[in-house]
N, C-alpha and C positions, 0 to 999 in steps of 0.2 A: 586358319580360322578356328576359334575355340568352340566348345559345345554350349556356350552361354547364349541366352536369348538375344535376338537382334532388336535393336531399338528402331521403332518406326512411328509415324504419326497418322497411321490409317484411322485409328479410333477417333482421334481428335478431329480430323477432317470429316469423318462420317457423321459424328455428332453435330458438327457445324452445319452439315447438310440436312440434318434432321431426318435421317433414314435409318432403318434397322439393318442389322447384319444380314438378315434374309433378303431384304430389298437390294442391298448392295451386291450380294452374291448373285441375285437374279440379273442385275444390270450387267455384271461382268462375266456371267456364265459359269459360276462355281457355286458350291454348296455354302450354306451358312457356316458350317463347321470349318471350311477353308478360310473364311473371313475371320472367325474366332481365332484359329491357329496363327493366321498372319498377324492379327492385332497383338497377340500375346508374344510374338517373336519366335514361335515354335516352328514356323514354316516360312521359308524364303520363297516368294513367288517367282515364277519365270519372268523373263523380261517382258513377254507379251502380256501376262497378267498384270504386272506392275504398270505397264502403259495403260491398260484398260481401267485399272483402279484410279490412276491419276486423272484420266480423262473424265471418268464418272464423278470424281470428287472435285473437278474444276481446278486442278493444280498440276504440278510436275512430279515426275518420278523422284527428282532430287529433293523436293520438299517432303515427299512422303517417306523416303528412305535415305535420310542423310548419312553420309559417311562419317564414321567416328575413328579417331586414332586408336590403334591398339597398342598397349604397353609392351615392354620387352618381355 
């Protein structure tokens, strides 16, 4: 895995849910800054946090964190 940011759809689903980063963080038990870092792709959440995020946002982990093909 490279040092490039990871693509995810957390921000998109959070905005659809009309909640703030702080509200989402409180729902899943992390800080607002953890949500900011996750949305930017600077932080890869644990499996447990990914599951809590998906549940809070009414979607699946696969929808929030789609796998992308890495080039050679």
